[in-house]
N, C-alpha and C positions, 0 to 999 in steps of 0.2 A: 678493028682487029680484037677478037676477047685474050680475057689475063688466061696464061694456063693455069690448072688448078690441079694440082699432087698428092694424092694421099701414099704418105708411108704407113706401110703396118704389114702383120705378121698375117697370112693367109687365114689361119686357124684361131687366131684372135677375135673373139667373142666383141671383142668393142670393135674391133677392125670393120669386123660382119657390121655391127651399131650406124658408123661413119660411112659406108658405102651405102648403105641401105638410104640413110637420110640426103646420101648424093643423088640419088638415082630418083628416091620421093619430089626430089628438087628440079629435078631435070637439070641437072650440072652435067657437063660432060670433063670427065676428069682423068688423069692417067693415076696409076697406080706403080709404087716401086715396093718390091718386098723386102720387109727388113725383120732380119731375124732378132729379137730380143733376148733369144737365149744363147746367144753367141758369145766367147769369152773371150778377150773384154767385148761388149758391143758396142765398139765404135763407130760408126756410123749411126746408130741409133743414137748416143750420147752425145752427136751434135745438135741432132735436131732436141732433142727432150734429156734435159739434165738428172729427171730418174731414169732415164734406159728403158722406158716404155716406149707400146704404139698404140693408138695413130700418132700422127702426124699432119697435121695440113699445111699445105706452103700454096698462097695464094700470091702472085707474084714475087713481092718480097716480103710478105707478112707471113709469117708463122706463128701456128698457135695449134699448142698439144690439150690433154684432159677431152675424151669425148663429149660432155657434156657443151663443155668451151666449141666444139667444133662444131655440134649438132646446132645450137644457138646460131653461130656464128651463119654458119651454112641455110638455115632457115630464114634469118634477118636479110641478109648479100644478095641470097638468090629466091626465095621462094616471098617475098613481101610478109613472111613471119605467118603465111597460110597454113603453116606447120604449130599455130600455138593457138588454141582455144579463143575465141571472143572473150569470154564469158567468165569474170573474175573467180567463180568457186572451179569452174574446170581447168581453169590455170593453175589453180592450187592443186587440182588434183593430178593434174598434168605433171607438176613439181613433186610430190609424192608419189606418186608413182617411179619417178626417175629415183627419186633417193632412196624408196623402200630396196629397189634392185640393184642401185650399189651397195647400199650399207648393207644388205640381209641376202640378198638371193644371191649375188652374182658368186659367193665359194659353196655353199651347198649347190646352185644350181649346176655351174660350168666346175667350177675346181676339183668338188667329191664329185657328184655324182655321174655328170658326162664323162669326165675325167677320164676315171678309174672304170665305167661300165664298159664306155664306149672309146674313148681314144686311147688309151693306154693300150689296151687290145689292138686297138689300129698297128701301132706303134712298136707291137711285141716287146712293150714294158712293165715293171712288173704292176699288180693291179691291187691293191688293198681291200681288199672288202669291210672293213669296217668303215675306212673313208667314205662310202658308196652308203652304209645304212645311218653313220649320221651325219652326210648327206642329206637324204630321203627326212631324216630326222628336225631336220633345219629349217628345210625348206617347207613344212609344212605349213605352220605360223604364217611365212610369208608369202607362198600361195592363198592363205585361208584371208590374207588384208586385202591382196589384189584382186581376190572373188569378191569381196564388197563393194570395192571400189568398182568393177565391174559393173556388178548388180545395180548400182546407184546409176549407172549410165552418163555420169557427164565423161568419161575418157573410156576408153576401152571398151569402145560400142560397135567397132568396126564398122562405122558410119562413117564418120571423117576422124582420117590421118593424123594423127598428132605425133610431136617428140617422146611423146609415153608410149606410143605402139611400139614408135623405130626404137627406142631403147628397153622395153620391153621384151620383145618378139626374138630376138635372135638370141638372145638367153632359154628361153620357151622352147624353140625351134632346137637348142642345143641338149637341154633338160628332155624333151621326150623322144632323143633317139635310142634313150634307156628305158627298156621296158620297166624298168621300178617306178621311173617317172610320169612311163603311159599309165600306170596302176594310181599312182598318189594323185592323176589330172582328174580321176572318175568322182573324186571328194569334193572341185570347186567348180560346179555346175557352169555359174556365170561366168566363167574367165575360160573356160573348157569350149562357151560357145562362143568367144571370143577368139580364141585361138582356130578354130574351125574355121572361121570368116579369114582371119588375117593372113594364116598359113598361104592364101593363095594370092596373096598381095601380088602384084608383078616385082615392084620394089624388094621384097623379101626373097625371094623365088629365084629371082634372078641374080641376088649379091650373096647366096647362100652356099661356104664353101663348099669344097669338094675333095672327097679324100684324096689327096696323092696330086693335087693340082695348084699351082702356086703362080700368084700374080705375077703382073711384069709390069 
């Protein structure tokens, strides 16, 4: 009998999307539990995550949080490490893409551009155009760095799916829902070519959050 895998997360969270994509890419059967980190106070979330964030993965009696750790655990436990390249240089580039995305990409791509150009209008919340402008300005060097990595071809080549693809694709997926994001993407041709291919990957498509839909 298989051990149950449960992903606790917020449906619209890009990091929950990343974890879902990795689970599907690794062919893991899992259940989802919707947790709202914006609840006041987020009592349920804090029982699983001491910092009140999402997602958290529960596998039997093993509980793990932080998306990068979750992804690596899924890859090792269920996918025989197939989402990690064999080549040391490619592994380094994979780690670099994930670090760039988390450290420099998340805020401008998601918190600023997607949130203010797309998500806040959906929710009827106040939009700050200055946040969109600041996000686009900050996104340009991030996308340029990722474009150079995509052009090199060790990872982000869409030929072999790695944890780098799973980590970056949901971020770009949200960013490109904004008109401003699509315009900027024209300046990074290698990354744009990668996106044109990865956008149709079943694990990304199947896990994309939909407006007004909550996981159960």
